[in-house]
N, C-alpha and C positions, 0 to 999 in steps of 0.2 A: 716802688709802686704802692699806692694805697690799695687795701683790700677792698675798698669801695669804688675803684676806678671803673670797673665795668658798669656798676649801678648807676653811678653819676652820669656816665655817657648815655645810658638807656633813658634816664629821666630827661636829660637835655634833648635828646633826639626826638623822643616820642611827644613830649610836652612842649618842644619848640621854645625852650627857655633862653631868655636873654642874660640870666645870671646863673652863676654856679649854685647848685643845692649846697646848702651850709651845714656842717656838722658842729654840734654844741655839746660840749662836756663839762659837767661839774665835778670839781675835785676838792676833797676834804683837807688835804694838807700838800705842803711843797713836795713831800716825798713821792707824790703821784704825778708831778708835773712832766717828767721825762725830759727829752731834749726840747730846747726852746730856741734852737738856732733858726733864725729867720722869723721869728714871732715879734711882733710889735707889743712892748710890755709896759711902756712908760707914758705914752701919749694919752692923755685924758680925753675920753669919748663917751657917748652914751651906748647903751647896748644895741639900740637900733642902728647906729652908726657902725658899730662892730660887725653887725650882720650884713650890713651894705658893703663894708670893705671885704669880708670873707667872700660875699657873692662876686666881688671884683677879682678874686683869686688870692687875697692876702690873708695872713694868719695872725690871729689876735690872742692876747692873754689879758683878762680883766681881772681886777681885784678891788677892794674897796679904796685902794690908793688911786687907781686911775678911771674908776667907773663914775663918770660925770653926770649921774642921774640918780637922785635919791629915791625915786619911785622905783626904778629897776633894782637899785641897791636893797631896798626893803623887800621887793618881791622875791629876790634871790636869798634872802636871809644874810646878806653880807653886812647889813647895817640896819639900826632900828628906823621904823617909819618916822619921818619928820613930823613934828607937831603941826606945822601948816598944812601938810597933805592929810594927816589925821583928822584935822578939824573942819577939812572942805575948803579952807580959806585959799589955798593955792589955785585950785581948779576954779572955784568961784571968781577970784581976783583976775584970773586971765580970761574969763567968759567962756569956759568950757561948760559950765553948768549954771542953771538960773538961780540957784540959791546955795548958800552954805550947807544946808541940810541935805540936799540931794547929792552934792558932792561928797559930804561926809558919809552918807549911806553907801555910796559907791565904794569908797575907801575901805569900809568896814566889811564890805563883801568880797574884795579883790582876794583871789587866791593867792597864797604865799608859800614859799619853801620855808622850812622851820629856821628859825634864827640860829645862826652861829654853827651850822653844821657844814656848810660849804665855804671854801676861802677863795676859790679861783673859778673863773669861767674860761674855757678854752675854745676858741672858734677857728674854723677854717674850711676851705672849698672841699666838699665831700671827696672828690676825685683824688685829693692830694694828701689828705691827712693820714698820719701813721697810727693813729688810735681809734678806738671805737666810741663814737658819740653815744650821748644819751638821747639826743633829740636831733631830727633832721629839720631844718627851716628852709622853705621854699617861698621866695618872693616872685610873683608871676602874674600872668594875665589870668582873669577869672576862669577861662576855658580849662586853664591847666589845673586850677584848684577843683573845677568840676571833675576832671578825669581822675585826679588823685582821690577824691572823695568816692567816686564809683568803684575805683579799684580796690578801695579799702572794704567795700561791702558787696563785691562782686559775687561771691559765692555763698555768703550767709544772709544777705538781704536785710541786715539790720538798718533801722531808720538812724541817720546820724543826728545827733543833738550838738550844735555848736554854741559855745559860751563866749559872750563878749559884753563889755560895758563901754565899749568905744573909747576907753583909756587904756593905755599900757597894751597896745595891740600886739607888739613884737615880743616884749618881755614876758608878758603874762599869758595872752591869748594863745600864741604858738609856740610858747616855750614852757612856761609854769604849768599851764593847764594840761598839756601832754605828760609832763613829768609826774603830776599828782594823779591823773586818772589813768594813765596807760592807754589813752585813746587819742585819735587824731583830733586837731581843732583847726578851724579856719577863722580868719579875722578880716575885716574891712581896713585894719590900720587903725590909727588913732591920731589925734591932732598933734601929739608929739613926734611920732615917727615921720609923719608926712611933712612936718616943718624942719625936722633935724636931719632927714635922710633924702636920698634921690629917688624914693619910692614915687611913682608917677600916679596920676589919678586913674590910669587904666591898669593898675596892678592891685593885687590883694595878697594875703599871706597864708600859708598852710603849714602846719608843724605836726610832726608825728614820731612816736618812739622808734628808735632804731630797730626794735625787735619786730617791727612790722615791715621791714623793708623788702624781705624776700617775697612775702605775700603781695605787697603792692607792686613789686617788679614783674612777677609772674602775671598777675592780673592785668597789668597795664600792657604787657605783650600780647595777651590774648584779646584785650580791647582793640589794640592797634591792629590786629590782624584781622578782626570782625567788623569793626564799626568806626573808628576814629577817622581814617581817611575819606571814608563815604560821607561821614557826617560833616567834615570840613568841606567837602565838595559842594554842599548846599544844593543839592539836586532837587529837593522838594521846593526850596525857595525859587530855583531858577524856573522850574516848571510853572509854578504860581505866577512869577513875574512875567512869563511870556503870554499868559491869558490876555 
C-alpha cells in the first residue's frame, strides 16, 4: 500500500474529486527508477496526457524518447528549446499569440528546470505509488482549487501569488513552478492541455510540493469540520433566493 494512500483518500473525499491526485517525481538517472512493473514506458504522449492518465489510475514513465511535446521537454530540461518555440513562431502560427514578439517574450520568461539534470519523469495516482513524489498535481473543479489554496495559508495568512502565462499550464504552471519555488501554484490550463487531454471547461489545475502535504491535509480536515459542508449548502443564497 502506498504511504500516501490515506492522504489521497482524504483529498478525494473532502474535495469531491473526480480524478486521482497525481504524484510526479523527477529522476536523474536510471539507477533511481526502482520497479517499473505496470508502468507505461514506450507510448509517445504529452506530459498533460500523462497527468490525465495518472489521474485515471495509470502509471507512466516519461523520458525524451517518449515525451511527445517539445515545450514540456524543454521545461523539464530533457531537451533543448526548439528554435520555433524560442522564436515565437510556433505559438504565433497556431494563433495562440497575436505577434511573434509577444510569443517570443513569453517563451523567454517561461520557468524551466536546468538542462540535462533530469532524465526521467515518473507519474502515478497518489494513492498507489510506492515512491515519494516531488510534486502533487490535481485537476479538479475550481472550488477544489479554492479549498486547496485556503488550506495552504490557513494558519499563516500569507497572500498567494499564482504565476501563469496561459501556455504550458500543466508542465510549467503546476509542475515546474512548484519545483522551483517550493510553493503551490494554480493554473487555468492552456490551449495545449485543453486540446490534448480530457480536461473539461469546468476544471482547473493545482500543483504543490509534497513537503506541504501534511499541512494541507490537517488544514483541509479543519476546514471540513468548520466550514466546507456549510459553505456547500449555500444557506445564504437560499435565504436570499426566498425573498
